[in-house]
C-alpha positions as CSV (number, residue, x, y, z in Angstrom):
1,M,109.1,-50.7,123.1
2,T,108.2,-47.2,122.1
3,N,106.5,-44.8,124.4
4,D,103.9,-42.7,122.5
5,K,104.3,-39.8,124.9
6,A,108.0,-39.7,124.7
7,D,108.1,-37.0,121.9
8,P,105.2,-34.6,122.2
9,A,107.0,-32.0,120.1
10,G,107.4,-34.4,117.2
11,A,103.7,-35.2,117.4
12,K,102.9,-31.5,117.1
13,K,105.1,-31.2,114.0
14,T,103.3,-34.2,112.4
15,K,99.9,-32.7,113.1
16,A,100.9,-29.3,111.7
17,K,101.7,-30.9,108.3
18,M,98.5,-32.8,107.9
19,P,95.4,-30.9,106.5
20,S,92.6,-30.5,108.9
21,G,89.2,-28.8,109.0
22,P,86.5,-28.4,106.4
23,L,88.9,-27.1,103.7
24,A,91.2,-30.1,103.8
25,P,89.5,-32.0,101.0
26,I,89.5,-28.9,98.8
27,S,93.2,-28.1,99.3
28,G,94.1,-31.7,98.8
29,S,92.1,-31.8,95.5
30,I,93.9,-28.7,94.3
31,R,97.3,-30.2,95.0
32,L,96.4,-33.3,93.2
33,F,95.0,-31.4,90.2
34,R,98.2,-29.2,90.0
35,R,100.4,-32.4,90.2
36,W,98.3,-34.0,87.4
37,W,98.5,-30.9,85.3
38,R,102.2,-30.6,85.7
39,L,103.0,-34.3,85.0
40,A,100.3,-35.3,82.6
41,V,99.5,-32.1,80.6
42,R,102.5,-29.9,80.7
43,A,104.9,-32.7,80.2
44,G,103.3,-33.6,76.8
45,V,104.1,-30.2,75.3
46,D,107.3,-29.6,73.3
47,Q,107.8,-26.0,74.2
48,Q,110.7,-25.3,71.9
49,T,108.8,-26.7,68.9
50,V,105.7,-24.6,69.7
51,I,107.8,-21.4,70.2
52,D,109.7,-22.0,66.9
53,K,106.4,-22.4,65.0
54,V,104.7,-19.4,66.5
55,R,107.8,-17.2,66.0
56,E,108.0,-18.3,62.3
57,D,104.4,-17.1,61.7
58,S,104.7,-13.8,63.7
59,G,106.9,-11.6,61.5
60,F,106.1,-9.2,58.7
61,T,106.7,-10.5,55.2
62,P,105.5,-9.6,51.7
63,H,103.3,-12.7,51.8
64,F,101.7,-11.4,55.0
65,A,101.2,-7.9,53.6
66,F,99.5,-9.3,50.4
67,M,97.2,-11.7,52.1
68,T,96.2,-9.1,54.7
69,S,95.3,-6.6,52.0
70,M,93.3,-9.2,50.0
71,S,91.5,-10.3,53.2
72,A,90.6,-6.7,54.0
73,G,89.3,-6.1,50.4
74,I,87.1,-9.2,50.5
75,A,85.9,-8.3,54.0
76,I,84.8,-4.8,53.1
77,L,83.0,-6.0,49.9
78,G,81.1,-8.5,52.0
79,L,80.2,-5.9,54.5
80,L,79.0,-3.5,51.8
81,L,76.9,-6.2,50.2
82,S,75.7,-7.5,53.7
83,S,76.9,-10.9,52.7
84,P,78.1,-13.0,55.6
85,A,79.4,-15.7,53.2
86,V,81.8,-13.2,51.6
87,V,83.0,-12.0,55.0
88,I,83.7,-15.6,56.0
89,G,85.7,-16.0,52.8
90,A,87.9,-13.1,53.9
91,M,88.5,-14.8,57.2
92,L,90.0,-17.8,55.3
93,L,92.7,-15.6,53.9
94,S,93.6,-13.5,56.9
95,P,97.0,-14.1,58.4
96,L,96.6,-11.8,61.4
97,M,96.6,-14.6,64.0
98,G,100.3,-15.2,63.6
99,P,101.8,-11.9,64.9
100,I,99.1,-11.5,67.6
101,M,99.8,-15.0,69.0
102,G,103.5,-14.2,68.6
103,A,103.0,-11.1,70.8
104,G,101.2,-13.1,73.4
105,F,103.8,-15.8,73.6
106,A,106.6,-13.2,73.6
107,L,105.0,-11.5,76.6
108,A,104.8,-14.9,78.4
109,V,108.4,-15.9,77.9
110,G,109.8,-12.3,78.3
111,D,111.4,-12.1,74.8
112,S,111.5,-8.3,74.0
113,V,113.0,-8.8,70.5
114,W,110.3,-11.2,69.5
115,L,107.7,-8.9,71.0
116,K,109.0,-6.0,68.8
117,E,108.9,-8.1,65.7
118,S,105.3,-9.2,66.3
119,G,104.3,-5.6,67.3
120,K,105.7,-4.3,64.0
121,A,103.8,-6.9,62.0
122,I,100.5,-6.1,63.8
123,L,101.0,-2.4,63.3
124,L,101.8,-2.6,59.6
125,G,99.1,-5.2,59.0
126,T,96.6,-2.9,60.7
127,I,97.6,0.1,58.6
128,I,97.6,-1.9,55.3
129,S,94.1,-3.4,56.1
130,I,92.6,0.0,56.9
131,L,94.0,1.8,53.9
132,F,93.2,-1.0,51.4
133,A,89.6,-1.2,52.7
134,A,89.3,2.6,52.5
135,L,90.6,2.5,48.9
136,V,88.0,-0.1,48.0
137,V,85.2,2.0,49.6
138,T,86.4,5.1,47.8
139,M,86.1,3.4,44.4
140,S,82.8,1.7,45.3
141,P,79.5,3.2,44.2
142,I,77.9,1.8,47.4
143,Q,79.0,3.8,50.5
144,T,76.0,3.3,52.8
145,V,76.2,2.0,56.3
146,T,74.7,-1.6,56.0
147,A,73.5,-3.7,58.9
148,E,76.7,-5.7,58.8
149,I,78.8,-2.5,59.2
150,A,76.5,-1.0,61.9
151,A,76.8,-4.2,63.9
152,R,80.5,-3.6,64.3
153,T,80.3,0.0,65.5
154,R,79.0,-0.7,69.0
155,P,81.3,-3.1,70.8
156,N,79.9,-4.8,73.9
157,L,80.7,-7.6,76.4
158,F,79.6,-10.3,74.0
159,D,82.3,-9.1,71.5
160,L,84.9,-9.5,74.3
161,A,83.6,-13.0,74.9
162,V,83.9,-13.9,71.2
163,A,87.5,-12.7,71.1
164,L,88.3,-14.6,74.4
165,F,86.9,-17.9,73.2
166,S,88.6,-17.5,69.8
167,A,91.9,-16.8,71.5
168,L,91.6,-19.8,73.9
169,A,90.9,-22.1,70.9
170,G,93.8,-20.6,68.9
171,A,96.3,-20.8,71.8
172,Y,95.3,-24.3,72.7
173,A,95.6,-25.5,69.1
174,M,99.1,-24.0,68.8
175,I,100.3,-25.4,72.1
176,R,98.9,-28.9,71.5
177,G,100.1,-29.0,67.9
178,R,96.6,-29.2,66.4
179,M,96.7,-26.0,64.5
180,G,94.2,-25.8,61.6
181,T,92.6,-23.3,59.3
182,I,89.4,-23.1,61.2
183,V,91.2,-21.7,64.3
184,G,92.7,-18.9,62.3
185,V,89.3,-18.2,60.9
186,A,87.9,-17.9,64.4
187,I,90.5,-15.4,65.4
188,A,90.2,-13.5,62.1
189,T,86.5,-13.2,62.6
190,A,87.2,-11.0,65.7
191,L,89.7,-8.8,63.9
192,M,89.4,-8.4,60.1
193,P,85.7,-7.2,59.9
194,P,86.3,-4.4,62.5
195,L,89.4,-3.4,60.6
196,A,87.5,-3.2,57.3
197,V,84.8,-1.1,59.0
198,V,87.5,1.3,60.2
199,G,88.6,1.7,56.6
200,F,84.9,2.4,55.6
201,G,84.7,5.1,58.3
202,L,87.9,6.6,57.1
203,A,86.9,6.6,53.4
204,T,83.4,8.1,54.2
205,F,84.6,10.5,56.9
206,N,82.1,8.9,59.2
207,W,83.9,9.3,62.5
208,S,81.3,7.5,64.7
209,V,81.7,4.4,62.6
210,F,85.5,4.9,62.5
211,G,85.7,5.3,66.3
212,G,83.3,2.5,67.2
213,S,84.9,-0.1,65.0
214,L,88.5,0.9,66.0
215,L,87.5,0.4,69.7
216,L,86.1,-3.0,68.8
217,F,89.3,-4.0,67.0
218,F,91.5,-2.7,69.8
219,T,89.4,-4.7,72.4
220,N,89.6,-7.9,70.4
221,L,93.4,-7.4,69.7
222,M,94.2,-6.9,73.4
223,T,91.9,-9.8,74.5
224,I,93.5,-12.3,72.0
225,A,97.1,-11.3,72.8
226,L,96.7,-11.3,76.6
227,T,94.7,-14.6,76.4
228,A,97.6,-16.2,74.5
229,T,99.9,-14.9,77.2
230,G,97.8,-16.4,79.9
231,M,97.6,-19.8,78.1
232,A,101.3,-19.9,77.6
233,R,101.9,-19.2,81.3
234,L,99.3,-21.8,82.2
235,Y,101.2,-24.4,80.2
236,G,104.4,-23.5,82.0
237,F,106.4,-22.0,79.1
238,R,109.8,-21.1,80.4
239,S,110.3,-17.4,81.0
240,V,113.2,-15.2,81.8
241,L,111.0,-13.0,84.0
242,S,111.6,-13.1,87.8
243,E,108.8,-14.1,90.1
244,R,108.1,-10.4,90.9
245,Q,108.0,-9.5,87.2
246,S,105.6,-12.3,86.6
247,Q,103.3,-11.1,89.3
248,V,103.4,-7.6,87.9
249,Q,102.6,-9.0,84.4
250,V,99.6,-10.9,85.8
251,A,98.4,-7.9,87.6
252,I,98.6,-5.7,84.5
253,M,96.8,-8.3,82.4
254,T,94.0,-8.4,85.0
255,I,93.7,-4.6,85.1
256,V,93.5,-4.4,81.3
257,F,90.8,-7.1,81.1
258,V,88.8,-5.3,83.7
259,A,89.3,-1.9,82.0
260,L,88.1,-3.3,78.8
261,A,85.2,-5.2,80.3
262,I,83.6,-2.3,82.3
263,P,82.7,0.0,79.3
264,L,81.8,-3.0,77.2
265,G,79.5,-4.2,80.0
266,F,77.8,-0.8,80.1
267,S,77.4,-0.9,76.3
268,L,75.8,-4.4,76.5
269,K,73.5,-3.1,79.2
270,Q,72.4,-0.2,76.9
271,I,71.8,-2.6,74.0
272,A,69.7,-4.8,76.3
273,W,67.7,-1.8,77.4
274,E,67.1,-0.8,73.9
275,A,65.9,-4.3,73.0
276,N,63.6,-4.1,76.0
277,V,62.1,-0.8,74.8
278,S,61.5,-2.3,71.3
279,R,59.9,-5.4,72.8
280,S,57.7,-3.5,75.1
281,A,56.6,-1.0,72.5
282,N,55.9,-3.8,70.0
283,G,53.9,-5.9,72.5
284,Y,51.7,-3.0,73.8
285,I,50.9,-1.7,70.4
286,K,49.9,-5.2,69.2
287,D,47.7,-5.6,72.3
288,Q,46.1,-2.2,71.9
289,F,44.9,-2.9,68.4
290,G,43.9,-6.5,68.8
291,D,44.4,-9.7,66.9
292,R,42.7,-8.5,63.7
293,A,45.3,-5.7,63.3
294,S,48.8,-6.2,62.0
295,V,51.9,-4.1,63.1
296,S,54.0,-3.7,60.0
297,K,57.1,-2.3,61.5
298,I,58.4,-0.4,64.5
299,E,61.3,2.0,64.3
300,I,62.8,3.7,67.4
301,D,64.9,6.8,67.4
302,F,67.0,6.5,70.6
303,D,68.9,9.7,69.8
304,A,65.8,11.8,70.0
305,E,64.8,13.6,73.2
306,P,62.4,12.1,74.3
307,I,62.9,8.7,72.5
308,V,60.5,8.4,69.6
309,V,58.7,5.2,68.6
310,N,57.3,5.1,65.1
311,A,54.9,2.4,64.2
312,T,52.8,1.4,61.2
313,V,49.6,-0.5,61.9
314,F,47.0,-2.0,59.5
315,T,43.7,-2.3,61.4
316,P,40.0,-2.7,60.6
317,R,39.2,0.0,63.2
318,I,41.0,3.3,63.5
319,L,41.7,4.1,67.2
320,A,41.5,7.7,68.2
321,G,44.1,8.8,70.8
322,A,46.3,5.7,70.1
323,N,49.5,7.8,70.2
324,E,48.8,9.3,73.6
325,Q,47.6,6.1,75.1
326,S,50.6,4.1,73.9
327,A,53.0,6.8,75.0
328,R,51.5,6.9,78.6
329,V,51.6,3.1,79.0
330,I,55.1,2.6,77.5
331,S,56.6,5.5,79.5
332,R,55.1,4.2,82.7
333,S,56.4,0.7,82.0
334,L,59.9,1.8,81.2
335,G,60.1,4.7,83.7
336,Q,61.2,7.1,81.0
337,L,59.4,9.6,78.7
338,I,58.6,8.0,75.4
339,A,56.9,9.6,72.4
340,V,54.8,7.4,70.1
341,K,53.7,8.1,66.6
342,I,51.4,5.5,65.0
343,T,50.4,5.6,61.4
344,Q,47.1,3.7,61.0
345,F,45.8,2.2,57.7
346,K,42.3,1.0,57.7
347,V,41.7,-2.5,56.2
348,E,38.7,-4.8,56.3
349,S,40.2,-8.2,57.1
350,G,43.3,-10.1,58.0
351,D,44.0,-10.9,54.4
352,D,43.6,-7.2,53.6
353,A,46.1,-6.4,56.3
354,Q,48.6,-8.8,54.9
355,S,48.1,-7.4,51.4
356,A,48.5,-3.8,52.7
357,E,51.5,-4.8,54.7
358,L,53.1,-6.4,51.6
359,A,52.3,-3.3,49.5
360,A,53.8,-1.1,52.2
361,A,56.9,-3.3,52.2
362,R,57.2,-3.0,48.5
363,A,56.7,0.8,48.7
364,Q,59.5,1.0,51.3
365,A,61.8,-1.1,49.1
366,Q,61.1,1.2,46.1
367,A,61.7,4.3,48.3
368,Q,65.0,2.8,49.4
369,Q,65.9,2.0,45.8
370,A,65.0,5.6,44.8
371,E,67.2,7.0,47.6
372,I,70.1,4.9,46.5
373,Q,69.6,6.2,42.9
374,V,69.5,9.8,44.1
375,T,72.7,9.2,46.1
376,R,74.5,7.7,43.2
377,L,73.4,10.5,40.9
378,R,74.7,13.1,43.3
379,E,78.0,11.2,43.6
380,N,78.4,10.9,39.8
381,L,77.6,14.5,39.1
382,A,80.0,15.7,41.9
383,L,82.7,13.4,40.4
384,I,82.5,14.6,36.8
385,A,82.1,18.2,37.8
386,G,85.1,18.0,40.3
387,V,83.1,19.5,43.1
388,P,81.9,18.3,46.6
389,M,78.6,16.4,46.7
390,D,77.0,19.3,48.6
391,D,77.4,21.5,45.5
392,V,75.1,19.3,43.5
393,T,71.5,20.7,43.4
394,L,68.7,18.0,43.3
395,D,65.0,18.5,42.9
396,T,63.6,15.1,43.6
397,T,60.0,16.2,43.1
398,R,60.6,17.4,39.5
399,R,63.5,15.0,39.1
400,R,66.0,17.6,38.1
401,A,69.7,17.8,38.9
402,M,72.1,20.6,38.3
403,V,75.8,21.2,39.0
404,I,78.4,23.9,38.1
405,A,81.6,22.2,36.8
406,K,85.1,23.3,37.6
407,P,87.5,23.9,34.8
408,L,89.2,20.6,33.9
409,P,92.7,20.6,32.3
410,G,92.4,19.9,28.6
411,A,88.6,19.7,28.6
412,S,86.7,21.3,25.7
413,L,83.1,22.3,25.5
414,A,82.5,18.9,23.8
415,S,84.0,17.2,26.8
416,Y,81.5,18.7,29.3
417,Y,78.6,18.0,26.9
418,A,79.6,14.3,26.7
419,L,79.9,14.1,30.5
420,E,76.3,15.5,30.9
421,Q,75.0,13.0,28.3
422,R,76.8,10.1,30.1
423,V,75.2,10.9,33.4
424,G,71.8,11.5,31.8
425,A,71.9,8.1,30.1
426,G,72.2,6.4,33.5
427,A,69.5,8.5,35.2
428,K,66.3,7.7,33.4
429,N,63.4,10.2,33.8
430,W,65.8,12.8,35.2
431,T,66.7,16.1,33.7
432,I,70.4,16.6,34.0
433,K,72.1,20.0,33.6
434,L,75.8,20.4,33.9
435,Q,76.9,24.0,33.6
436,P,80.3,24.2,31.9
437,P,82.9,26.9,32.7
438,V,83.2,29.9,30.5
439,T,85.5,28.6,27.8
440,A,86.4,29.3,24.2
441,L,83.7,28.6,21.6
442,P,84.4,26.5,18.5
443,E,84.7,28.3,15.1
444,L,81.9,27.9,12.5
445,T,82.7,27.3,8.8
446,I,80.4,28.5,6.1
447,S,80.4,26.6,2.8
448,D,78.2,27.5,-0.2
449,G,75.9,29.6,2.0
450,A,75.3,26.8,4.5
451,L,76.8,25.1,7.6
452,P,78.7,21.8,6.9
453,E,78.0,18.8,9.2
454,A,81.0,19.5,11.5
455,S,79.9,23.1,11.9
456,A,76.4,22.1,12.6
457,R,77.6,20.0,15.5
458,N,79.7,22.9,16.8
459,L,76.6,25.1,16.6
460,D,74.7,22.5,18.7
461,L,77.5,22.7,21.4
462,I,77.4,26.6,21.3
463,I,73.6,26.6,21.8
464,W,73.8,24.0,24.6
465,A,76.4,26.1,26.4
466,S,74.4,29.3,25.9
467,E,71.4,27.6,27.6
468,R,73.5,26.4,30.5
469,L,75.4,29.7,31.1
470,N,72.7,32.1,30.1
471,L,75.3,34.6,28.7
472,P,74.9,36.7,25.5
473,L,76.9,35.8,22.4
474,G,78.9,37.9,20.1
475,M,79.8,37.0,16.5
476,S,82.6,38.2,14.2
477,G,83.2,37.7,10.5
478,G,82.1,38.8,7.0
479,F,78.5,40.0,6.5
480,E,77.4,37.2,4.3
481,D,78.9,34.5,6.5
482,M,77.5,36.1,9.7
483,A,74.0,36.2,8.1
484,V,74.1,32.4,7.5
485,A,75.2,31.7,11.1
486,K,72.7,34.2,12.5
487,Q,69.8,32.6,10.7
488,A,70.8,29.1,12.0
489,L,71.0,30.6,15.6
490,A,67.7,32.4,15.2
491,A,66.0,29.1,14.2
492,R,67.0,27.8,17.7
493,N,65.8,31.0,19.4
494,V,69.3,32.3,20.1
495,T,70.1,35.9,19.6
496,V,73.6,37.1,18.8
497,T,75.4,40.5,18.4
498,E,77.1,40.9,15.1
499,Q,80.5,42.7,14.5
500,F,82.1,42.9,11.1
501,N,85.8,41.9,11.1
502,A,87.6,41.9,7.8
503,A,90.6,40.1,9.4
504,I,88.6,36.9,9.7
505,P,89.0,34.8,6.5
506,S,86.0,34.4,4.2
507,G,83.9,31.4,5.1
508,A,84.6,31.5,8.8
509,V,82.6,32.9,11.7
510,R,83.9,33.2,15.3
511,L,81.7,33.4,18.4
512,R,82.6,34.6,21.9
513,W,80.9,35.2,25.2
514,L,79.8,38.8,25.9
515,S,79.7,40.4,29.3
516,P,76.4,42.0,30.2
517,T,77.8,45.5,29.7
518,E,79.0,44.6,26.2
519,N,75.5,43.2,25.4
520,I,73.8,46.4,26.6
521,G,76.2,48.6,24.6
522,S,75.5,46.7,21.4
523,Q,71.8,47.0,21.8
C-alpha cells in the first residue's frame, strides 16, 4: 500500500514539470506546433538536393550575363514606352533570382565560399544590367521620364512588402521543390525594373532618378536575400554556425529590416499625405463650382514653397475670388499653407463642358507632342554639330533652330550642307540653320564662258556657307574667268573682292574667306 504523503519532495518535482496558469494552453500549443513542424514539415525536405539546385543556379556564367543584359534591354524599352506588357516580358528572361537566393542560403548554412560566388554574380549582373540599359537609353530618341520610370524613383514600404512576398514565394518554391518560371518572374519584378531605371538615370545624368531607383533596388535585393536566409533557417537547413553566431545573424537581419523599413515608412507616409492633398483639393474645387461644372485636371507642385495647386475648370458661371477661397479652405483643412491657381473656362451646359474638356485634352496632347518634337530637334542638331544640347538655339515662336558646328574630321562643306538638309527634312515647318566651320571653299571651273553643272553646285555651297558665316569672299583667277563667276554671284546678291592671279590656270577660279580687315582694305 502506498502512502501519498511519503514523498512530498517528489510531488513538488512533478508539479514543477506540469504547465500551470493561464499561459499553459498557449505554451502547450506552441510545443505541439514545433513538434509537428519538425516531424511533418522539415522531415519532408531533402536539404542536400535543394542546396545543390540553388548552388547550381547561383554562379556567374556567360549564359547568366547574356540573359541579364537582354532582360535589362527589354525592361528599359518597356519603361520608356510605358508598356507594362513589355516590362513583364523582361521579367520572363531575368536570371537574377539564382544568385540572390544563393546568397541567402549561403548565409543560412554559413558557407563563405558559396556566398562569395553568389555575391560576385550579383555584382557583375547588376553592373551589366545598368550599363546595358544606359547604352539603350543613349541610343534611344526617347529620353523622357515616363510614369513607369517615375514610379520606381520613390521607394516606400509597399515596395518592401512586394520584395518580401516575392522572396517568401521564391524560397518556399525552392525548398519544397516546386520551382517554376512564375516565381522567378515575381522576384525579377522587384529587381530588374529598378536596375533599368538606374541605367536610365546614368545615361541621362538625372541623379535624382539614379539615386531613387538605386535605393529601391538595394532595398529589394537585401529584403529578398535576407528573407531567403530566414526561410532556410526556418526549415532547419544544417549550418556550421555556432548558436551564438546564429543569434548574432538573426539580430543583424532584424536590424537591417528595421533600418530599411523606417525610411520607407516615412516615404509611404509622405506619398499618402500627397494623395490626401490631391483628394482634398479636387473635392473642394468640385464642390465650390457645383455639379454643372467640370474639373478637367488638377496638378500639384509639391516642391514649391508654398505648395501650388493648379486646376482647370469648365463652368457655366465664372466665380470671382475662387483662387483665394479655395486656398483658405484647403490650407485650413490640411493645416499647411497652400496656393491655388484655377483657370476657368465659361461654357453653357454640361455637354459644352465635356466638349471643352475634350478640346483641352487634345490641345494638351498636341502641346506634349510639340514638346517632344522640339526635344528631338535639339538632340539631333546637337548630335550632328558635335556640341552639347545647351548650345542649340531654338525659337519656338518663329520655329527657327540654329547651331554652330564643330570641325568634324574629313567633313567638307558639302557634308555640313547635307546634315542641315537631313535635319530640316525631319522638322517640317521649321527653319534650320547649321553654321559650318570656316573651311576651304571648292574651286569653280569656267567652260565656254559659263559654269558647268558641277561648278554650279559648288557655287550653291559657297553661297550657302556665306549666308551662314556672314564673312566676305575673295576671288582669284584670270579677269575673264572672274567676270563669269562674279556675275553668277551677283545674281544671288553675293559680293566678292577680285584679285588677279596669273598663276591660276585658265578656266579656274578660286574663292577664299576674307577677314574683315582684308575686306575693308580691298574697298
